[in-house]
N, C-alpha and C positions, 0 to 999 in steps of 0.2 A: 421617639420612634424605635420600636424592635429591630433585632437583630435581623430576622427575616427580611421585613420592609428595607432596611438597609442596602442587603445583598440585592434585592431587587432593584433599586436605586441605583446602585453600582453598575449591575448589568445594563439597566436602560442608558446609563452615561455614557457607557463603553459604546456601545450601538450608535447614540446620537455622535460621538466622536467620529466613528467610522463612517457614517453615512455622511456628515458634514464634510469631512476631509475629502472624500472619495467623490462627492458629488461637486466639489470647488473645481470651476473650468479654468482650465490653463491655456495659455496662448502658444505661440511660437516660441523657439528658442531666443530668451532676450535677458540681457542683463544691463538693467539702466543705470546701475551706480556700481558695478564690477566691470572688469576689464577681461576680456577672454582671448585666447590664443589656441585655437582649436578646441580641443576638449578639456584644457587646462583654464581654469578660472580663478581670479584674485580679486578679492573684495577689500575695500577700505573705506573710510569716510563716514560722513554722515553728522549729526542725526538727519535721516531720512524718514519721510512720512508714508513715501509709498512702497509697496511689498516688492520685494526683490523677485523675480522668476527664473530660474536657470533650467532651461527645459531641453535637454540634447536627445531626446528620443527621435529626432530626425535624422540620427547618425548612428544607426545600431551597430556599426562595427567598431565603435568607440566606447571606451569608459569615459568617466566624467570624474574630474578631481577638483574640487575648490576649496581655497584656502584663504585665511585672512592675514593682512600683514600686521608686523608689530603696532602700527596707527590704528586708532579705534575704528571700528566698524559697527555703526549702530542704526537699527531700524525699529523705530517706536511708530506703530501705524493701527489704524482703525479697520484696517484690510483684515480677512481671515487669518492670513498666514504672514508672518513676516518674511520669511526665506523659503521659498521650496526650491527643492534640487531634485531632478528626475532624469533619470538616462538608462543606458544599457550597461552591462558589465558590471565592474567595480566603480560603484558612485559613492566618493568619499566628501566628507567636510572635515577641516582641519582648521582648528584656530589654536595654536601653542603658545600664546602669549596673552591669553586672557583679556584679548582686545573687543570680542564682540558682545555687543548687548541687542537682543532681538526680543521683541515683544509685541505682540496681536492678539486680536480676540480671539482666535481659536487656537493656534500653535505659534511657538517662536521658531521651530524648525520643522518641516517637513522634508523627509529625504526618503527617496524610493529608487530602488532598481527594478526595472521592468521584465528583467531576464537576462540570459548570457548574451554576449556581443555574437554578431553574425559574421561569416565572412570567412577567409582562409584561416585565421587564428582565432579561437574561441576563448575568450575571458568569461569565467564563471560571475555570474550575476551577484552580486553581494553589496553589502553596506557598511561604510567605515565612518564613525563619527568620532573626532576626538576634540574635545572641547574644555576650554580653561574659562569660558566667559558666562555671563546671565541670558539663560534662553525662557523666556515665560509666554503662557497662554492661557487664556480661559480654560481650554479642554486640555491642552499637553504643553509641556515645554519643548521635549522633543517626541516627534511622532514618526517612526522608522518602520517601512516595509520591505521587505525582501521577496523578489519573485524569482530570482536565478538560483543556479546550483549551488552558488557558493555560500559564505556564512555572513552573518549581520552580527557587528561589532559596535559597541557603544563604550568609549570611556568618558565619564564626566566629571571633570576635576573642578568644576566651578558650582552655579548656583543653576537650579532647574526647576522651575514652580509651574504648576497649574493653579489659577486662582479662583476657578468656578468650583461650584458645588458637586461634590462626587465625582471629580476628575483626577486626570494622572499625571504625574510629572514626568515619567518616561513611559512610554508605550513602544515596546519592540515586537515585531510580528514578523516570523518565518513563514514562507509559503511552504506546500507539500513539496514543492521542487527543491528547497533550501538544503542546508547542511549545518544548521544548527545556529544558536544564539550566544554570545558571549556578552556582559555588561559589567562594567568595572566602574565604583564610584571612589573618588580620590579622598584622601585623608581630610581635606578641608571643603569638603565637597559638601552641599545640601541638596537634598531632592525631596520637595515638598508638592504632595496631590492629596486634594480634601478627600477624594474616593481610593484613590492606591496610590502610594509612592512610586514604584516600579512594577509595570505589567510586562512581562516577557513570556511570549507563547509562540511554540515552535510546532509547526507540523512536518517538519522537514525529518530527513535522516540521519541526523548528527545529534550532539549534547546540546543542553543548555548549561551555561556557566554563570553565575552571578556571584561577583566578589563586591564585598561592602565594606569599605575603609573608612567613609565619613557619617554623614546623620541622613537618615530616612524620617519623614513625618507624615501622618496621614491623619486627618482631624475626625474623619468618620469612616474609615474603612481599613484595609490591611496595608501594612508598610510594604511588603513585597509578595507580589503574587506571580507565581512561576509556574508553567505547565509544558511539559514534555508529552506529546500525543505519542501512539502507538508504533509510529514508523521512527521514533527517535531512539537514541542509544541511552545515555547517561543524563543524570541531572545533579548538578553539584553546586552547592550554597556555602560560600566563607564568610564570616561576618569576623572583621579583624579586631585585636584588643584596640579599644579607643572608639571603636564606632558606636551608632547608637541608632536603634529604630523604636520610634515611638508612635505608636497607632491606637486608634479607638477599638479595632477588631484584632485579628490576629496581626503579630509581628511578621511573620512569614506564611503563608498560606502556599503550601506546595503540592501540585497533582503532576504524577509521574507513572506514565504508560508505557515507556520506552523498555529498550530489551537489556540495558544495563543496570547499574544500582544509582539509586539515590544517595547522595552523600552529602551531609550537613555538618559543619565545623564552625563552630560558634565559640567566637571568643570575646564578641561585643556584648552590649546590655539592648534587650530587648523590653518595653514597657508597654502594655496593652491595659487601657483602662475598662475594656467590656470584654475581651477575648483572652487568648491563649498566646504565649510568646511564640509559639510553632503549632501550626495545624497541618497535617500532610496525609495525602493518599497516593499509595503505592504499593506495588507487588514486593519491591526490594529497597531495604533501606540500611543505610550504615551512619552512626551519629557519632560525633567525633568530639572530645571536649575542648 
């Protein structure tokens, strides 16, 4: 398959991912194997074969925080998504203990902020993921979307994998209402996507910052795809010493149309069997050794 055909396949795969997850019907607020105290939810136990759905959109005045206890929390399901978290304001998932194992047919973790909270005190809508666990899906390991005015933050210190053909390990989307994206991978982390390792796209009015400390692999596509649209500010990518990007096409494919500089600091290794280590489109760029 030629490079152009592979790129077309990647675009089709991304469209399929968005359609599949957006069209997946969610029920009312429910935590079948998690305990909820208002907008704070704690998950533990398993292995469970039913999908976990935590939906707080019925309470738009509250943010939603989901945490995992030190004891294992495992969901291995044939359902589309292992754990779905959706709400308003700051919507977060935190596993500080490497205790979570989430695997499903489409996504291990889907997390969405539908917008800012309402009421007397407004909390900007944003998404925060901090995981040390293992998250696996055919289409994406982590699928995160932000429709609020805040920031989308992902810190992946464990293993995030998309097992399907031409799919994405971590997919991060910030809408026109948002304030940017931060994605960081830990030193011992692995992010694998047959199509793209990490896909970070911001239509918002802030920066896109990606820091890679671990290993990213893409068998048929780009290791990192990052794009900041015209309302954005800066695009910054840092690969730390000891990090590795191993890809079929570009190690890093960067597109920057924001008002600030694009800065790339590359101290790790990037191996591409069919493309360049770095490809970028921008009006302003700064490269650091």
